[in-house]
Structures are given as C-alpha cells and as structure tokens.
C-alpha positions as CSV (number, residue, x, y, z in Angstrom):
1,M,89.1,80.1,105.7
2,R,87.7,83.5,104.8
3,R,85.5,81.9,102.1
4,L,84.1,79.5,104.6
5,L,83.4,82.3,107.1
6,S,81.7,84.4,104.5
7,Q,79.4,81.5,103.5
8,I,78.5,80.8,107.1
9,I,77.7,84.5,107.7
10,A,75.7,84.7,104.5
11,G,73.8,81.5,105.5
12,I,72.9,82.9,108.9
13,L,71.8,86.3,107.6
14,G,70.1,84.9,104.6
15,L,68.0,82.4,106.5
16,W,67.1,85.2,109.0
17,L,66.0,87.6,106.2
18,A,64.1,84.8,104.4
19,A,62.3,83.9,107.6
20,L,61.3,87.6,108.0
21,Y,60.3,88.5,104.5
22,V,59.6,85.4,102.4
23,P,56.1,84.0,102.9
24,G,56.1,80.3,103.7
25,V,59.6,80.1,105.2
26,V,59.3,79.0,108.8
27,I,62.2,78.6,111.3
28,R,61.1,77.7,114.8
29,A,62.7,76.1,117.9
30,Y,60.9,73.0,119.3
31,P,61.1,72.1,123.0
32,N,63.1,68.9,122.1
33,S,65.4,70.6,119.5
34,N,69.0,69.6,119.9
35,F,72.1,69.4,117.8
36,F,74.4,66.5,118.7
37,G,73.1,66.5,122.2
38,F,73.2,70.3,122.7
39,A,69.8,71.7,123.5
40,L,68.7,74.5,121.2
41,T,66.1,76.6,123.1
42,A,66.3,80.0,121.5
43,Q,65.6,80.9,117.9
44,W,68.9,82.6,117.4
45,E,70.6,79.3,118.2
46,I,68.6,77.6,115.5
47,F,69.7,80.3,113.0
48,L,73.3,79.9,114.1
49,V,73.3,76.1,113.6
50,L,71.4,76.2,110.3
51,G,73.8,78.9,109.0
52,I,76.8,76.9,110.0
53,V,75.6,73.7,108.4
54,L,74.5,75.5,105.3
55,G,77.9,77.2,105.1
56,L,79.7,73.9,105.5
57,L,77.4,72.3,102.8
58,N,78.2,75.2,100.4
59,Y,81.9,75.0,101.2
60,F,82.4,71.2,100.9
61,L,79.6,69.8,98.8
62,K,78.9,72.6,96.3
63,P,82.3,72.3,94.4
64,L,81.7,68.6,94.0
65,L,78.2,69.1,92.7
66,R,79.4,71.8,90.3
67,A,82.1,69.5,89.0
68,L,79.6,66.8,88.4
69,S,77.1,69.1,86.6
70,L,79.7,70.9,84.5
71,P,78.0,70.1,81.2
72,L,74.7,71.4,82.4
73,E,76.4,74.6,83.7
74,I,78.1,75.1,80.3
75,I,74.8,74.6,78.5
76,T,72.9,77.0,80.8
77,V,75.7,79.5,81.0
78,G,76.1,79.1,84.7
79,L,72.4,79.4,85.7
80,F,72.4,75.7,86.8
81,T,74.3,76.9,89.9
82,I,71.0,78.3,91.2
83,V,69.5,74.8,91.0
84,I,72.5,73.5,92.9
85,N,72.0,76.1,95.6
86,M,68.3,75.3,95.8
87,A,69.1,71.6,96.2
88,L,71.5,72.3,99.0
89,L,68.9,74.4,100.8
90,W,66.3,71.7,100.2
91,L,68.8,69.2,101.7
92,L,69.1,71.4,104.8
93,D,65.3,71.5,105.0
94,L,65.3,67.7,105.0
95,M,68.0,67.5,107.6
96,F,66.4,69.8,110.2
97,D,62.7,69.8,111.3
98,E,63.1,73.3,112.6
99,L,63.4,74.7,109.0
100,Y,60.5,74.6,106.6
101,V,60.9,76.0,103.1
102,P,58.1,75.1,100.6
103,L,59.2,74.1,97.2
104,Y,59.5,76.3,94.1
105,L,59.1,80.1,94.8
106,P,59.9,80.4,98.5
107,L,62.9,78.1,97.9
108,L,64.0,80.2,95.0
109,Y,63.6,83.5,96.8
110,T,65.5,82.1,99.8
111,T,68.3,80.9,97.6
112,L,68.6,84.2,95.8
113,I,68.7,86.1,99.2
114,I,71.6,83.8,100.4
115,W,73.4,84.1,97.0
116,G,73.2,87.9,97.0
117,L,74.4,88.1,100.6
118,N,77.2,85.7,99.8
119,I,78.4,88.0,97.0
120,I,78.2,91.1,99.1
121,I,79.9,89.6,102.1
122,S,82.7,87.8,100.1
123,F,83.4,91.2,98.3
124,F,84.1,92.9,101.7
125,L,85.6,89.9,103.5
126,I,87.8,88.4,100.8
127,K,90.0,91.1,99.4
128,K,92.9,90.2,97.2
C-alpha cells in the first residue's frame, strides 16, 4: 500500500514539476474535461487524476512489462526500465487529451523527474 501511495505522490509531483520546467510538456483543463462523469474544472484536479492513473499504471502494469522484457533488461543492465517508464508515460499521454508530452527529450526528462521523485519519496515513505 505504501508503494502505491509513493508512486501516486511521485506521479503527481513529477507531472507538476515537468509542466513547470520541461519545455513542451503541457497540462491543461478543457471546459469539457471529465473523468468517469466527474467534471474536472481546475488544473490541480487534472494533476491529481493524472498522478493517480500514472501511479496505478506503474503499480500494476510495470511489473508485468518488466517481466516480459527481462532479457532486454539483463542485456542493458537495467537501463531498459527507463524505456518502460517512458512507454507508460506515453500511454498516459494517449489516454488523456489534457496531457501533452512530445516524444523523445521532453518525454525522457519527464520520466527522469518522476523516477527521481519516486526514489526519494519511497526512501522516506517505505522504511523497513
């Protein structure tokens, strides 16, 4: 449960920081923005929904993708995980019109921001 919470918090903060500092990343609320019938009128609501969905994708889909790409991760010494994270963020971009992340460098920078925040937050939140 703490791992899921840390991924959601890292997703929210990472998308917010990327929208502020990475050129090309645009997150905006449209007048007809809704999520399963709930109207999203403020930009913080968009960040919240996008962070929750990204956290859920990271929690449930990422282990499956890592298991399927295990040979590539062994060959690249774990660097293929960045490609998996980029693919999940690109999938989020395809799912929501409110998020626009151009391919290549802005996508990589946004992925690295979320990855770094996830490491920092999980270090403080998940103590063994």
